[in-house]
N, C-alpha and C positions, 0 to 999 in steps of 0.2 A: 246580490244586494248592492245598492249604490250607497256610497258614503255621503251623508248629508252634513252640512255645516251646522254645528250645534251652538255656535257663539251667539250671544244676544246682541242685538244692535245697540249702539251707544245712543244715549238721548241727545237731542239737539242742544247746542250751546245757547244759553239765554242771550237775548239782544239787549245791549245797554247795561248800565249799572244796576245792581239790585236796589230796591227801594230804600234800604237802610243806609246806603252810601250817598244818596242824593242830598244836596245842600238844604232843600226845603224840609226834608224829614229831620235832618240834624238840627236845624234852627228851631223847628217845632219842639223837639225833645229838650233843647236847652231852655226854651221859653217855658215849657211845662215844669221843668225842675225849678226854675226861678220862681214861678208862680206857687208851687208847692211850698218852697221855703218861706215865701212871703205869707202864705196862709198859716203855716204852723207857728210863725213868730208873732202873729197878730190875733190872738184869741181874746184879748182884753175887750171889754165892752166900751162902746163909744155912743154918744148921743147923736141921733139922726133927726134933723129938722127939715121937713118938706112942707112949705107953706105954713099951715096952721097945725099940722100933724107932727108930733114929736114922740120918739121912742128910743130905746137903747137896744143895741144888738152888738154881737162881736164884729170887729172890723173885718174878719175873714168873710162874713156873710155879705157885707157891702162889696168887698173886692170880687167875690164870686158873681154877684149880681151884675157888676159892671163888666166883668169878663164875658159873661153870657151875652149881655147887651152888645158888647163890641163884636163878638163873633156873629151875632145876628145881623148887625149893620154891615159888617164886612161881606157876609154872604149875600145879602141883598144887593149891595153895590156891585159885586162881581157878576151877579145874574143880570142886573140892569145893563152893565157894560157889555156882556156877551150878547144880550138881546139887541142892543144898539148896533153892534158890529155885524151881527147876523142879518139885520134888516137892510143894511146898506148895500 
């Protein structure tokens, strides 16, 4: 009988930093924590007037709506920029 090597091979080393150590992820987490603090501190109702329509809602709802709108505009802008650089 021949003797076989029974050791398991070591997994390959990951390339680059893990995602949770990258500056973009860290800044995103800091921004999310600041946003959550802002949300929890602003549950009071405010009056919202848009042209002839007026209503009251918690300020947190307004902040959330503007945050979602900002993410949508930012995503659209990055896609347009990528499409522009790809077509050149």
